[in-house]
Structures are given as structure tokens and as C-alpha cells.
C-alpha positions in Angstrom: 6.6 18.7 -3.0 5.9 17.5 0.5 2.6 17.2 2.3 2.3 19.4 5.4 0.2 17.0 7.5 1.8 15.1 10.3 -1.3 13.0 11.0 -0.5 9.2 11.0 -4.1 7.9 10.8 -6.4 9.0 8.0 -4.1 12.0 7.2 -6.5 13.5 4.6 -9.7 13.0 6.7 -11.4 10.6 4.4 -15.1 10.1 5.2 -16.3 7.2 3.1 -19.9 5.9 3.3 -19.8 2.6 5.2 -23.4 1.4 5.4 -23.8 -1.8 7.4 -20.2 -1.7 8.7 -19.7 -3.7 11.8 -17.1 -3.9 14.6 -15.4 -1.4 16.8 -14.3 0.5 13.7 -16.5 1.5 10.8 -13.5 1.6 8.6 -9.8 1.0 8.6 -8.2 4.2 7.3 -4.8 4.7 5.8 -2.0 4.8 8.3 1.6 6.0 8.2 3.8 8.7 6.7 1.9 10.9 4.3 5.2 11.7 2.6 6.1 8.1 2.1 8.0 6.7 -0.9 6.5 3.2 -0.2 2.8 2.5 -0.2 1.4 -0.9 0.8 -2.1 -1.5 -0.7 -4.2 -4.2 0.8 -7.6 -5.5 -0.3 -10.0 -5.0 2.6 -10.1 -5.5 6.4 -11.9 -8.8 6.2 -8.8 -10.5 4.7 -5.9 -8.3 6.0 -7.2 -7.2 9.4 -7.6 -4.0 11.4 -11.3 -3.7 12.3 -10.4 -4.1 16.0 -7.3 -1.9 16.0 -8.0 0.6 13.2 -4.6 0.0 11.7 -4.2 -1.9 8.4 -2.4 -5.2 8.4 -2.9 -5.8 12.2 -4.9 -8.5 13.9 -4.6 -11.1 11.1 -2.1 -13.8 10.1 -1.5 -12.1 6.7 -0.8 -8.8 8.3 1.6 -10.3 10.9 3.6 -12.1 8.2 3.9 -9.0 6.0 4.8 -6.8 8.9 7.7 -9.1 9.9 9.3 -8.5 6.5 8.7 -4.7 6.7 10.2 -4.7 10.2 13.3 -6.6 8.9 14.0 -4.1 6.1 13.4 -1.1 8.4 10.1 0.2 7.1 8.2 -0.7 10.3 9.4 -0.8 13.9 7.8 -1.6 17.2 6.6 1.5 18.9 8.0 2.5 22.3 5.5 3.3 24.9 1.7 3.3 24.5 1.4 4.2 20.8 -1.7 3.2 19.0 0.1 1.4 16.1 3.4 0.5 14.8 6.1 3.1 14.1 6.6 3.5 10.3 9.4 5.0 8.4 8.9 6.1 4.8 5.8 3.9 4.6 2.1 4.2 4.2 -0.5 1.4 4.5 -4.0 1.4 3.2 -6.8 -0.8 1.7 -8.5 -0.5 -1.6 -11.8 -1.0 0.3 -11.6 0.3 3.9 -15.0 -0.4 5.4 -15.5 -3.2 7.9 -18.2 -5.6 6.6 -20.2 -8.2 8.5 -18.6 -11.6 8.8 -15.5 -10.3 7.1 -17.1 -10.9 3.7 -15.5 -9.6 0.5 -16.9 -6.4 -0.9 -19.1 -6.5 -4.0 -18.1 -4.9 -7.2 -20.5 -2.1 -6.5 -19.0 -1.6 -3.0 -15.5 -1.4 -4.5 -16.7 1.1 -7.0 -18.4 3.3 -4.4 -15.1 3.7 -2.4 -12.8 3.8 -5.4 -12.7 7.7 -5.5 -11.5 7.7 -1.8 -8.8 5.2 -2.4 -7.6 6.8 -5.6 -7.6 10.3 -4.1 -5.5 9.1 -1.1 -3.1 7.1 -3.2 -2.4 10.1 -5.5 -2.1 12.5 -2.5 0.5 10.2 -0.9 2.3 10.0 -4.4 4.6 7.3 -3.3 7.2 6.1 -5.7 6.7 2.4 -5.0 3.3 0.6 -4.8 3.2 -2.7 -3.0 -0.2 -4.4 -3.7 -0.9 -7.4 -1.4 -2.8 -10.3 -2.8 -4.3 -11.0 -6.2 -7.3 -8.7 -6.0 -5.2 -5.6 -5.0 -2.5 -6.5 -7.5 -4.9 -6.7 -10.4 -6.4 -3.4 -9.5 -3.0 -1.6 -9.1 -1.5 -3.0 -12.2 -4.6 -2.1 -14.3 -5.1 1.4 -12.9 -1.6 2.6 -12.1 0.6 0.4 -14.3 -1.4 -0.4 -17.5 -0.2 -3.9 -17.1 -3.4 -5.7 -16.2 -2.6 -8.9 -18.1 0.5 -9.7 -16.1 -1.4 -11.5 -13.3 -3.0 -13.9 -15.9 0.2 -14.2 -17.9 2.6 -14.9 -15.0 0.5 -15.6 -11.9 1.1 -14.3 -8.4 3.7 -16.9 -7.5 6.0 -15.6 -10.3 5.1 -11.9 -9.9 5.8 -12.0 -6.1 8.4 -9.4 -5.2 9.2 -8.6 -8.8 9.9 -5.0 -9.9 7.2 -4.0 -12.4 7.5 -0.5 -14.0 4.1 1.3 -14.0 2.7 4.6 -15.1 4.7 6.9 -12.8 5.0 4.2 -10.2 7.2 1.1 -9.6 4.9 -1.8 -8.6 6.1 -4.6 -6.4 3.4 -7.3 -6.3 3.1 -9.3 -3.1 1.6 -12.8 -3.0 -1.1 -13.3 -0.4 1.0 -13.8 2.8 -1.1 -16.7 4.0 -0.2 -18.5 0.8 3.6 -17.9 0.9 5.8 -20.8 0.0 9.1 -21.5 1.8 11.2 -18.9 -0.1 8.6 -16.2 -0.5 9.4 -14.3 2.7 13.1 -14.1 2.0 12.4 -13.2 -1.7 10.3 -10.2 -0.6 12.8 -9.1 2.0 15.6 -9.2 -0.6 13.6 -7.3 -3.1 12.8 -4.5 -0.7 16.3 -4.3 0.6 17.6 -4.0 -3.0 15.1 -1.2 -3.7 16.0 0.7 -0.5 19.7 0.5 -1.5 18.9 1.9 -5.0 17.5 5.1 -6.5 13.9 4.0 -6.8 12.4 7.4 -7.4 10.0 7.8 -10.3 10.6 11.4 -11.5 10.6 13.4 -14.7 13.4 16.0 -15.4 11.9 19.2 -16.6 15.1 21.2 -16.5 15.0 21.6 -20.3 12.2 24.1 -19.8 14.2 26.4 -17.5 16.4 29.3 -18.7 19.2 28.6 -16.3 21.2 25.5 -15.2 18.9 24.6 -12.4 17.7 21.0 -11.9 13.9 20.7 -11.8 12.5 17.2 -11.2 8.8 16.5 -10.6 6.9 13.5 -9.4 
């Protein structure tokens, strides 16, 4: 099933409460293809950028490093003309916590919890096959909530998990080490991992054909 919206920014019209938000944008909403197979999940605008542009992973060193890899593998391209953000192909970008907070501080546990229903609803509406959490906080949350693999971060650490392919609960999870902490080989390792995925059948589907009377193929997300 495909979504019918062609909106690139905030495709499902999320309206989270952002008390005390500062900057030109009250929040940095999800951006990209609402039918994407790949979903990049950042932490919050204070660490990954976007409060000036309204686009996740822009206006920050972490965002620029990550986008250079996404550009190399063909998931992001420079937009021709006067577009408001990068051109994306088969990709959606969003934050676990989307509000812009004063002094780029990290959200409290209560603030994360307040916006969790908005993040979860959008992630499940996009229904990407591959989740790419960026940084330790986002990776812990994604592995715990959508992979039932919460202990992996403590067991292996982000340096080892970086760019690995971790099967989740209906998703394939590819953890990404915080880009500002990348070692010499981390960029190439991520590019190779994504290229390998793009050349493979990465879809996470279930075959329900056995429930049909005929010979039709019926696969669901």
C-alpha cells in the first residue's frame, strides 16, 4: 500500500506541542518521500540541525557529514533551482524529538515522552523497510522500540554497531554512529553498507498467499 500524499515537509500535518520553542522554526518536521523505504531517524534539532531551515540534518556539522554519504549512494541530491530543501529519493528524514529548544539543549525524558506519540505515528505511517537511527540516543530508542534489541548498544557499542545490518521487528535497522565522532573509516563503511542494501532485496514483508484460494501472491508490509 502506498500513501497518497505528495507533501515533502510534514506530510501528515503533525502538530506537536512545543512550549518554549525558540528560533525561526518552532519544530523541525519530517521531510522527504512519504513512501520511502529508508527512514533516517535523528535525535533532536539541537544536535542534528534544522531550526533555521526547517529541514532535518541541515545547518549542522553532523548533518552535512551524513548528507554527503546519502548523496554519494543516491538517496539525496542537490535540488535544482530555488527548492526549499534537498531532493530526496526513496528517503525520509525525521527526529525523535522535533521541537526547537532554547540553547540547543537536549530534551528531558518528559519532553521525549510528550512527543513520542507523534514520532511513532509518523514512523509507522511511513512504514519504511530500513530504519537508520543516528547517534546513540536515537539508536537506543529505535532498537528498543522497533527491534527488541535494546541491549545491543551496551553489548557492542556504537563504534562496532555503526553501519551494521540489525534485523528488527518488521524493520531492518542500520545504526549510524554520531557523525561528529566518525573515525577515519566510518564514512566509507556507511557508504558501503548502504550501497550493499540498495543492491539487495531489503524489503521486510510477510507472504500471506497461503490464505488465498488461488495462486496469487499476496505480500504485506
